[in-house]
C-alpha positions, -999 to 999 in steps of 0.1 A, spaced: 367 319 -365 331 330 -368 322 297 -386 335 278 -356 315 298 -331 283 295 -352 289 257 -356 294 254 -318 262 273 -311 242 252 -336 255 219 -320 248 233 -285 212 242 -295 207 207 -311 220 189 -280 200 211 -256 168 202 -275 176 165 -270 177 167 -232 151 146 -215 141 139 -179 125 107 -166 110 102 -132 89 75 -116 69 80 -84 51 52 -65 19 56 -46 3 29 -25 -22 26 4 1 22 34 -15 -10 48 -31 -42 38 -46 -72 56 -29 -106 52 -41 -125 22 -58 -94 7 -49 -76 -25 -33 -41 -28 -29 -19 -59 3 0 -64 5 29 -89 37 42 -106 35 75 -123 59 78 -152 67 114 -161 88 123 -192 100 159 -198 118 173 -228 127 152 -258 115 116 -251 142 90 -249 139 61 -275 128 38 -247 123 34 -210 123 3 -189 104 6 -156 114 -20 -130 98 -31 -98 108 -59 -75 80 -81 -61 85 -86 -24 93 -122 -14 62 -144 -8 39 -118 -24 19 -128 -55 14 -107 -87 -23 -106 -94 -25 -81 -123 -6 -54 -141 -16 -27 -165 1 -24 -189 12 -61 -188 46 -66 -172 74 -91 -181 85 -112 -151 121 -122 -146 136 -134 -113 110 -118 -91 112 -85 -109 85 -69 -131 97 -50 -162 77 -27 -184 95 -19 -217 80 13 -231 89 26 -266 71 41 -296 35 50 -289 36 33 -255 63 58 -244 43 86 -228 34 101 -194 12 74 -178 3 55 -147 14 19 -144 -7 -1 -120 -1 -35 -105 -19 -55 -79 -2 -78 -54 -17 -103 -30 -2 -102 5 11 -134 20 -4 -151 51 23 -138 73 42 -105 72 46 -74 93 58 -49 67 75 -50 33 97 -25 15 90 -17 -22 119 -12 -45 121 -1 -82 134 23 -107 139 30 -144 165 27 -172 171 43 -205 201 37 -229 220 65 -212 206 69 -177 190 52 -147 170 63 -117 152 51 -86 114 53 -81 105 78 -54 74 81 -33 58 55 -11 82 27 -2 65 5 25 34 -15 31 24 -23 67 2 -52 79 -33 -40 87 -48 -57 117 -85 -52 119 -99 -45 153 -125 -71 164 -159 -58 164 -175 -52 198 -208 -71 199 -236 -47 202 -265 -65 220 -296 -55 237 -294 -35 269 -290 -58 299 -322 -66 317 -317 -63 355 -351 -76 364 -339 -111 375 -310 -96 394 -334 -73 413 -358 -101 421 -329 -123 433 -317 -95 456 -352 -90 470 -356 -128 476 -322 -129 494 -331 -99 516 -365 -116 525 -347 -149 534 -322 -130 556 -350 -111 574 -370 -143 580 -338 -160 593 -331 -131 617 -368 -132 629 -367 -169 634 -334 -167 653 -348 -140 676 -379 -160 684 -357 -190 693 -337 -170 717 -368 -159 736 
């Protein structure tokens, strides 16, 4: 009986040391101008005994263009995949750069991770908004009112002369 209890405890201790946790968190600037580039970061956090491998997945929004990825990603049907194992399997930040299309209002980001025994969704920032720059207000020299003042004086002089001439004609 004691041997069964000891064996059960040994197996439980071995299994508990093999427990791992994987999480991915996305961070991104919330807005980008049309046609400009934006960099997205995914933090991969591993806790406990590392799994043998992790696949990090991220969908590229429709009409957006992948410019760069570090580490390099494999592309398949509009989805980026990073297969991490061996020495590449560690806590790290995966970064990729997208180019915004000529026309969009906002786009949702979607991704996650997989191991041989578990899957999960990427948390954190999930949306990119279109940034519309405000037109610059032209800053010029202060307006010169000299010509306006001269014009007003000339107009007043003409009105005074007209009134004087009309009064002389009446007499």
